LOKOL-111494 format. One record per residue (C-alpha): z, x, y; residue number from 1. Coordinates in steps of 0.1 Angstrom, whole numbers, plus 5000, padded with zeros to 4 digits. Layout:
REM LOKOL-111494
<pt><w>Z</w><u>X</u><v>Y</v><nr>NUM</nr></pt>
...
//
This chain:
REM LOKOL-111494
<pt><w>9094</w><u>0935</u><v>8624</v><nr>1</nr></pt>
<pt><w>9072</w><u>0960</u><v>8642</v><nr>2</nr></pt>
<pt><w>9035</w><u>0969</u><v>8645</v><nr>3</nr></pt>
<pt><w>9024</w><u>1005</u><v>8650</v><nr>4</nr></pt>
<pt><w>8987</w><u>1012</u><v>8656</v><nr>5</nr></pt>
<pt><w>8971</w><u>1045</u><v>8665</v><nr>6</nr></pt>
<pt><w>8935</w><u>1042</u><v>8676</v><nr>7</nr></pt>
<pt><w>8914</w><u>1073</u><v>8683</v><nr>8</nr></pt>
<pt><w>8891</w><u>1075</u><v>8713</v><nr>9</nr></pt>
<pt><w>8868</w><u>1100</u><v>8729</v><nr>10</nr></pt>
<pt><w>8868</w><u>1085</u><v>8764</v><nr>11</nr></pt>
<pt><w>8877</w><u>1105</u><v>8796</v><nr>12</nr></pt>
<pt><w>8914</w><u>1099</u><v>8803</v><nr>13</nr></pt>
<pt><w>8908</w><u>1080</u><v>8836</v><nr>14</nr></pt>
<pt><w>8883</w><u>1057</u><v>8818</v><nr>15</nr></pt>
<pt><w>8907</w><u>1052</u><v>8789</v><nr>16</nr></pt>
<pt><w>8934</w><u>1041</u><v>8814</v><nr>17</nr></pt>
<pt><w>8910</w><u>1017</u><v>8830</v><nr>18</nr></pt>
<pt><w>8901</w><u>1003</u><v>8796</v><nr>19</nr></pt>
<pt><w>8937</w><u>0998</u><v>8786</v><nr>20</nr></pt>
<pt><w>8942</w><u>0978</u><v>8818</v><nr>21</nr></pt>
<pt><w>8912</w><u>0956</u><v>8808</v><nr>22</nr></pt>
<pt><w>8927</w><u>0951</u><v>8773</v><nr>23</nr></pt>
<pt><w>8960</w><u>0941</u><v>8789</v><nr>24</nr></pt>
<pt><w>8943</w><u>0916</u><v>8813</v><nr>25</nr></pt>
<pt><w>8924</w><u>0901</u><v>8783</v><nr>26</nr></pt>
<pt><w>8957</w><u>0898</u><v>8764</v><nr>27</nr></pt>
<pt><w>8973</w><u>0881</u><v>8794</v><nr>28</nr></pt>
<pt><w>8945</w><u>0856</u><v>8797</v><nr>29</nr></pt>
<pt><w>8943</w><u>0848</u><v>8759</v><nr>30</nr></pt>
<pt><w>8980</w><u>0851</u><v>8749</v><nr>31</nr></pt>
<pt><w>9000</w><u>0848</u><v>8781</v><nr>32</nr></pt>
<pt><w>9013</w><u>0883</u><v>8780</v><nr>33</nr></pt>
<pt><w>9029</w><u>0898</u><v>8810</v><nr>34</nr></pt>
<pt><w>9024</w><u>0936</u><v>8815</v><nr>35</nr></pt>
<pt><w>9033</w><u>0964</u><v>8838</v><nr>36</nr></pt>
<pt><w>9024</w><u>1001</u><v>8840</v><nr>37</nr></pt>
<pt><w>9049</w><u>1030</u><v>8839</v><nr>38</nr></pt>
<pt><w>9028</w><u>1061</u><v>8843</v><nr>39</nr></pt>
<pt><w>9003</w><u>1061</u><v>8814</v><nr>40</nr></pt>
<pt><w>9023</w><u>1036</u><v>8794</v><nr>41</nr></pt>
<pt><w>9015</w><u>0999</u><v>8796</v><nr>42</nr></pt>
<pt><w>9045</w><u>0977</u><v>8787</v><nr>43</nr></pt>
<pt><w>9038</w><u>0941</u><v>8777</v><nr>44</nr></pt>
<pt><w>9058</w><u>0911</u><v>8766</v><nr>45</nr></pt>
<pt><w>9058</w><u>0874</u><v>8761</v><nr>46</nr></pt>
<pt><w>9081</w><u>0852</u><v>8742</v><nr>47</nr></pt>
<pt><w>9083</w><u>0866</u><v>8706</v><nr>48</nr></pt>
<pt><w>9065</w><u>0899</u><v>8713</v><nr>49</nr></pt>
<pt><w>9073</w><u>0930</u><v>8733</v><nr>50</nr></pt>
<pt><w>9059</w><u>0965</u><v>8732</v><nr>51</nr></pt>
<pt><w>9039</w><u>0992</u><v>8748</v><nr>52</nr></pt>
<pt><w>9005</w><u>1007</u><v>8748</v><nr>53</nr></pt>
<pt><w>9003</w><u>1045</u><v>8754</v><nr>54</nr></pt>
<pt><w>8971</w><u>1061</u><v>8765</v><nr>55</nr></pt>
<pt><w>8969</w><u>1097</u><v>8752</v><nr>56</nr></pt>
<pt><w>8941</w><u>1122</u><v>8756</v><nr>57</nr></pt>
<pt><w>8925</w><u>1113</u><v>8723</v><nr>58</nr></pt>
<pt><w>8942</w><u>1081</u><v>8711</v><nr>59</nr></pt>
<pt><w>8957</w><u>1049</u><v>8721</v><nr>60</nr></pt>
<pt><w>8990</w><u>1040</u><v>8705</v><nr>61</nr></pt>
<pt><w>9004</w><u>1005</u><v>8703</v><nr>62</nr></pt>
<pt><w>9040</w><u>0998</u><v>8693</v><nr>63</nr></pt>
<pt><w>9051</w><u>0962</u><v>8693</v><nr>64</nr></pt>
<pt><w>9081</w><u>0943</u><v>8681</v><nr>65</nr></pt>
<pt><w>9076</w><u>0908</u><v>8668</v><nr>66</nr></pt>
<pt><w>9102</w><u>0881</u><v>8670</v><nr>67</nr></pt>
<pt><w>9112</w><u>0860</u><v>8640</v><nr>68</nr></pt>
<pt><w>9087</w><u>0832</u><v>8646</v><nr>69</nr></pt>
<pt><w>9057</w><u>0856</u><v>8647</v><nr>70</nr></pt>
<pt><w>9066</w><u>0877</u><v>8616</v><nr>71</nr></pt>
<pt><w>9043</w><u>0856</u><v>8594</v><nr>72</nr></pt>
<pt><w>9014</w><u>0862</u><v>8618</v><nr>73</nr></pt>
<pt><w>9018</w><u>0900</u><v>8617</v><nr>74</nr></pt>
<pt><w>8985</w><u>0906</u><v>8598</v><nr>75</nr></pt>
<pt><w>8965</w><u>0884</u><v>8622</v><nr>76</nr></pt>
<pt><w>8982</w><u>0900</u><v>8652</v><nr>77</nr></pt>
<pt><w>8974</w><u>0935</u><v>8639</v><nr>78</nr></pt>
<pt><w>8938</w><u>0925</u><v>8633</v><nr>79</nr></pt>
<pt><w>8935</w><u>0910</u><v>8669</v><nr>80</nr></pt>
<pt><w>8949</w><u>0942</u><v>8684</v><nr>81</nr></pt>
<pt><w>8926</w><u>0964</u><v>8664</v><nr>82</nr></pt>
<pt><w>8897</w><u>0942</u><v>8675</v><nr>83</nr></pt>
<pt><w>8906</w><u>0945</u><v>8711</v><nr>84</nr></pt>
<pt><w>8909</w><u>0983</u><v>8708</v><nr>85</nr></pt>
<pt><w>8876</w><u>0985</u><v>8689</v><nr>86</nr></pt>
<pt><w>8858</w><u>0964</u><v>8715</v><nr>87</nr></pt>
<pt><w>8871</w><u>0986</u><v>8744</v><nr>88</nr></pt>
<pt><w>8876</w><u>1021</u><v>8728</v><nr>89</nr></pt>
<pt><w>8852</w><u>1021</u><v>8699</v><nr>90</nr></pt>
//
């Protein structure tokens, strides 16, 4: 099962990249996610979840794959991700 979220932003690109890093660090602390950058794409994973966050000029795109055990939590996970993005990019 997958999650796809497109979140618009109007931040300067450098600031948006910095904010994405802050989101990743917060996700690491709260959910134990590991992450790494490849250019402007932030890859993240932890047991049961893997995906990427792409920082574009006018939006942030999150694509994630949920493992079997987390499928039931999809609505909550989507809500948490949107909350993180709203906090940082809203």
